Legacy VTK file of the C-alpha trace (Angstrom):
# vtk DataFile Version 3.0
C-alpha trace
ASCII
DATASET POLYDATA
POINTS 265 float
-0.192 0.341 -0.090
1.274 3.365 -0.962
2.236 6.047 1.748
-0.688 8.662 2.367
0.116 11.858 0.513
1.754 14.318 3.014
-1.039 17.650 3.749
0.394 20.593 1.592
1.804 22.957 4.062
-0.403 25.876 5.333
1.251 29.466 5.746
-0.456 32.270 8.430
-1.977 35.088 5.911
-1.275 37.650 8.860
2.461 36.544 9.655
2.856 36.425 5.203
1.760 39.480 4.711
3.730 41.443 8.096
6.966 39.284 6.654
6.605 40.857 3.106
6.164 44.472 4.304
9.206 43.643 6.729
11.861 42.114 4.184
10.731 44.850 1.667
11.342 47.805 4.334
14.745 46.072 5.170
15.456 45.914 1.425
14.271 49.721 1.079
16.645 50.697 3.897
19.764 49.019 2.151
19.188 50.944 -0.825
18.800 54.257 0.284
22.592 53.870 1.417
23.569 53.209 -2.054
24.884 55.501 -3.961
26.119 55.946 -7.803
28.979 53.396 -7.682
27.603 51.254 -6.417
24.415 50.919 -8.165
26.195 50.320 -11.277
28.053 46.932 -9.745
27.341 43.546 -11.565
25.457 41.561 -9.713
25.612 37.626 -9.567
22.389 37.766 -11.984
23.927 37.690 -15.310
24.137 40.974 -17.353
22.071 42.807 -13.982
23.600 45.990 -12.491
22.991 46.709 -8.704
20.216 49.568 -9.939
18.458 46.500 -12.559
18.481 44.078 -9.552
16.988 46.779 -7.219
14.380 47.842 -9.814
13.785 43.984 -10.231
12.311 43.829 -6.524
10.467 46.781 -7.304
8.474 44.857 -10.023
8.600 41.814 -7.631
6.215 43.843 -5.490
3.958 45.882 -7.791
3.105 42.388 -9.278
0.517 42.344 -6.735
-0.710 45.504 -7.912
-0.757 44.492 -11.765
-2.248 40.927 -10.476
-5.001 42.821 -8.867
-5.655 44.851 -11.862
-7.044 42.148 -13.845
-10.311 40.516 -13.713
-10.959 37.821 -11.240
-10.557 34.273 -12.179
-13.475 32.099 -11.855
-11.701 29.485 -9.472
-7.974 28.649 -8.772
-6.730 25.987 -11.125
-2.914 26.017 -9.324
-1.182 25.841 -6.087
1.169 27.527 -4.186
4.180 24.158 -4.990
3.303 24.943 -8.940
5.095 28.426 -8.644
8.812 27.953 -7.798
8.239 25.384 -10.814
6.809 28.212 -13.236
9.359 30.942 -12.518
11.926 30.518 -15.451
9.203 30.628 -17.745
8.891 34.075 -18.161
12.496 35.223 -18.234
13.538 36.983 -21.276
9.818 39.540 -20.694
11.280 39.553 -16.836
14.148 40.692 -18.081
13.515 43.390 -20.532
10.321 44.786 -18.060
13.251 44.738 -15.730
15.925 47.095 -17.613
12.811 49.247 -18.971
12.048 50.149 -15.169
15.654 50.603 -13.850
16.104 53.258 -16.797
12.668 54.921 -16.310
13.028 55.526 -12.408
16.063 57.339 -11.878
14.785 57.883 -8.156
14.623 54.296 -6.774
14.052 55.088 -3.388
10.761 57.078 -5.079
9.537 54.242 -7.269
10.385 51.485 -4.079
8.202 54.123 -1.214
5.599 54.093 -4.119
5.590 50.740 -4.580
5.185 49.942 -0.652
2.223 52.321 -0.330
0.429 51.084 -3.232
0.813 47.170 -1.775
0.101 48.673 2.019
-3.618 49.676 0.280
-3.939 47.480 -1.852
-3.681 44.418 1.645
-5.675 46.516 3.296
-8.400 46.768 0.893
-8.228 42.907 -0.692
-9.235 39.911 1.466
-6.545 37.087 1.215
-9.088 34.569 -0.540
-9.462 36.980 -3.643
-8.281 35.114 -6.926
-5.389 36.282 -9.067
-3.957 35.289 -12.249
-0.406 34.655 -12.012
2.347 32.813 -14.558
1.097 29.501 -13.148
-2.394 29.707 -13.008
-5.190 31.451 -10.699
-3.651 31.594 -6.833
-4.989 33.261 -3.685
-3.647 36.973 -2.705
-2.288 34.815 0.584
-0.498 31.954 -1.223
0.752 34.677 -3.806
2.336 37.301 -1.071
4.625 33.625 0.154
5.821 34.192 -3.389
6.739 37.619 -2.794
8.344 36.866 0.584
10.594 34.211 -1.676
11.443 36.911 -4.244
12.481 39.410 -1.504
14.641 37.187 0.562
16.186 35.806 -2.104
17.288 39.250 -4.004
18.001 40.701 -0.784
20.653 38.188 -0.679
21.950 38.954 -4.180
21.837 42.449 -3.806
23.971 42.485 -0.222
26.067 39.432 -2.219
26.630 42.172 -5.040
27.678 45.360 -2.683
30.583 44.899 -0.379
29.883 45.946 3.013
26.008 46.180 2.901
23.925 44.503 4.922
20.355 43.802 4.803
18.761 42.084 7.643
16.382 38.612 7.116
12.694 38.918 8.008
12.716 35.501 10.183
8.996 34.865 9.006
9.972 35.580 5.353
13.310 33.638 5.738
10.866 30.838 7.058
8.846 30.975 4.388
11.005 31.178 1.455
13.142 28.230 2.869
9.895 26.214 3.457
8.809 26.772 0.130
11.726 25.942 -1.794
11.972 22.641 0.696
8.874 21.052 -0.670
9.633 22.177 -4.303
12.450 19.723 -4.081
10.586 16.837 -2.358
7.904 17.727 -5.336
11.212 17.404 -7.528
12.302 14.061 -6.190
9.843 12.448 -4.287
10.463 9.469 -2.064
11.211 9.123 1.355
14.636 7.811 1.173
16.880 11.134 2.049
15.764 13.660 5.024
16.855 17.034 4.090
17.223 19.481 7.369
17.383 23.183 6.908
16.745 24.043 10.955
15.383 25.736 12.604
12.700 26.054 9.293
12.130 22.925 7.288
12.252 19.124 7.430
11.119 17.145 4.143
11.953 13.921 3.240
12.689 13.256 -0.341
14.692 10.809 -3.626
13.499 7.532 -4.351
14.740 4.876 -2.391
13.930 2.604 0.853
11.582 4.537 3.022
12.886 4.790 6.766
9.997 4.344 9.681
12.368 4.799 13.181
15.468 6.432 14.209
18.044 8.054 12.117
18.020 7.882 8.395
20.533 6.220 6.481
20.699 9.757 4.041
20.646 13.118 5.760
21.272 16.263 4.179
21.681 19.409 6.324
22.358 23.182 5.976
21.667 26.658 6.973
18.570 28.530 5.658
20.598 31.034 3.513
22.704 28.238 2.365
19.599 26.362 1.111
17.917 28.532 -0.546
21.292 29.310 -2.734
21.205 25.946 -3.737
17.852 25.782 -4.666
17.576 29.030 -7.006
20.975 28.137 -8.375
22.816 30.297 -6.593
25.350 28.214 -4.957
26.777 24.933 -6.499
26.223 21.378 -5.117
29.639 20.416 -5.115
30.963 24.228 -3.846
28.527 24.041 -1.064
29.743 20.289 0.090
33.654 21.123 -0.548
33.540 24.177 1.778
31.596 22.539 4.269
28.087 24.807 4.412
26.156 21.438 3.715
26.696 18.298 5.344
25.334 15.357 3.717
25.650 11.545 4.489
24.554 8.408 3.160
24.530 7.240 -0.779
21.499 8.690 -1.800
22.467 11.873 0.012
23.431 13.915 -3.065
21.263 16.087 -4.025
23.219 17.776 -7.153
20.989 15.916 -9.825
17.730 18.119 -8.305
19.197 21.301 -8.070
18.336 24.046 -8.422
14.658 23.826 -7.664
13.791 27.176 -8.925
15.397 29.230 -11.981
LINES 1 266
265 0 1 2 3 4 5 6 7 8 9 10 11 12 13 14 15 16 17 18 19 20 21 22 23 24 25 26 27 28 29 30 31 32 33 34 35 36 37 38 39 40 41 42 43 44 45 46 47 48 49 50 51 52 53 54 55 56 57 58 59 60 61 62 63 64 65 66 67 68 69 70 71 72 73 74 75 76 77 78 79 80 81 82 83 84 85 86 87 88 89 90 91 92 93 94 95 96 97 98 99 100 101 102 103 104 105 106 107 108 109 110 111 112 113 114 115 116 117 118 119 120 121 122 123 124 125 126 127 128 129 130 131 132 133 134 135 136 137 138 139 140 141 142 143 144 145 146 147 148 149 150 151 152 153 154 155 156 157 158 159 160 161 162 163 164 165 166 167 168 169 170 171 172 173 174 175 176 177 178 179 180 181 182 183 184 185 186 187 188 189 190 191 192 193 194 195 196 197 198 199 200 201 202 203 204 205 206 207 208 209 210 211 212 213 214 215 216 217 218 219 220 221 222 223 224 225 226 227 228 229 230 231 232 233 234 235 236 237 238 239 240 241 242 243 244 245 246 247 248 249 250 251 252 253 254 255 256 257 258 259 260 261 262 263 264
């Protein structure tokens, strides 16, 4: 008899909304400190400068505005875990839109302030059950805000990596949501129960085909910290490099996750 399917993880809507606003505020505070030379620096996202990246972060937030401007879908036809696998399909359009935003907004602080104010007003005006048309299908506003938390955490890390000495705090709830969604995406991409992936203190998932353990210490264990996991899951860090640098602990013959990473482009 096959094992019962695990119930999808749920996210507290109020905490998610607070986390998105808090993480965006952290990014805004960091951007205010950047001068022209820092904004011109390259990032680890091919072809994007820091200015482009900041414009994209604003775009990730105003995506809520654009979605709410569209007619509401008749019914949900996607789930939250569809989203990590659907981000790469629009890469060319996202790149073009990002570059146009960067050129069109010389005052990035004002641009982000407008995005923040607009988001707060929209969240006050719309219930979390409101359906949005997204690139993976119709999702609720509550679910879509989880994806915004992921975008903000991932790109805050990109921004900090691009500017020497720049410190951008990660809101704990936003970091938790990002870690959990990407860990659950791995379990979808590599279904099974032979390997336990631990990202304390936020996530533990079972994945990879093979003998399923039922008690005691699993024979195959992978453990790492949240930011390392996020970098692995999004392709910012390679598996072999992370293992060689002891940023990941991997034990057991099925503990090599290199074939399954990244889970999100």
